[in-house]
C-alpha positions in Angstrom: 108.0 81.3 10.1 108.5 77.6 9.4 105.4 77.5 7.3 107.1 79.8 4.8 109.6 77.1 4.0 107.4 74.0 4.1 103.8 73.1 3.4 101.5 72.3 6.3 101.3 68.6 5.5 105.1 68.3 5.2 105.7 70.2 8.4 103.1 68.2 10.3 104.6 64.9 8.9 108.2 65.7 9.9 107.2 67.0 13.3 105.1 64.0 14.1 107.7 61.6 12.7 110.4 63.2 14.8 108.3 63.0 18.0 107.3 59.4 17.2 110.8 58.4 16.5 112.1 60.0 19.8 109.3 58.2 21.7 110.2 54.8 20.2 113.9 55.3 20.9 113.2 56.4 24.5 111.0 53.3 25.1 113.7 51.0 23.7 116.5 52.7 25.7 114.6 52.7 28.9 113.8 49.1 28.6 117.5 48.3 28.1 118.3 44.6 27.4 114.8 43.6 28.6 113.1 45.0 25.5 111.5 42.4 23.3 110.8 43.3 19.7 108.2 40.6 19.5 106.0 42.7 21.8 105.8 45.3 19.1 103.3 43.1 17.2 100.7 43.8 19.8 101.3 47.5 20.3 102.2 48.9 16.9 98.6 49.5 15.8 98.0 51.7 18.8 101.4 53.5 18.3 100.5 54.0 14.6 97.0 55.3 15.5 98.4 57.7 18.1 100.9 59.0 15.5 98.2 59.5 12.9 96.0 61.3 15.4 99.0 63.6 16.3 99.6 64.2 12.6 96.0 65.3 12.1 96.0 67.5 15.2 99.3 69.2 14.3 98.2 69.7 10.7 94.9 71.1 11.8 96.6 73.5 14.3 99.0 74.7 11.7 96.2 75.3 9.3 94.1 77.2 11.8 97.1 79.4 12.9 97.0 80.9 9.4 93.4 81.9 9.9 93.4 83.2 13.5 95.8 84.8 15.9 98.1 82.3 17.7 96.8 83.4 21.1 93.3 82.4 20.2 94.3 79.1 18.7 96.4 78.2 21.7 93.6 79.3 24.1 91.1 77.2 22.3 93.4 74.3 22.2 94.0 74.5 26.0 90.2 74.9 26.7 89.4 71.9 24.5 92.2 69.9 26.1 90.7 70.5 29.6 87.2 69.5 28.5 88.4 66.3 26.7 90.6 65.4 29.7 87.6 65.5 32.0 85.5 63.4 29.6 88.2 60.8 29.0 89.1 60.6 32.7 85.5 59.8 33.4 85.1 57.4 30.6 88.3 55.4 30.8 89.4 55.8 34.5 86.0 56.3 36.2 87.3 59.4 37.8 84.9 61.6 39.6 84.1 65.0 38.1 83.8 67.4 41.0 82.9 71.1 41.3 86.6 72.1 41.4 87.3 70.5 38.0 84.2 72.0 36.4 85.0 75.4 37.8 88.5 75.3 36.4 87.2 74.3 32.9 84.6 77.0 33.1 87.1 79.7 34.1 89.5 78.6 31.2 86.7 78.6 28.7 85.4 82.0 29.9 89.0 83.4 29.4 89.0 82.1 25.9 85.6 83.8 25.2 87.0 87.0 26.6 89.9 86.8 24.1 87.4 86.3 21.2 85.4 89.5 22.2 
């Protein structure tokens, strides 16, 4: 419904801007008087990169929703999230990938494939 009133790029921008702003405000408020703005110099590139990635992801999702049913898009998103979570956990945190985790990803992916049939 919201895509009837705003283009995909504008909707993605405002949604990402809102989330980023709320996250920044929450970080500042949680830190209280201890928050040092000088530390922003070291973290703002990562914050900006994360915001741009979110903008791209939301924009792509809104574009795909116009082409396929929402259930399929959400199912695919969940399945991909599980796969990438396993990969990133292994790469960045050296977490073991065991049979339970692989089975869970396999079941989720099979469910998605059943939706597509």
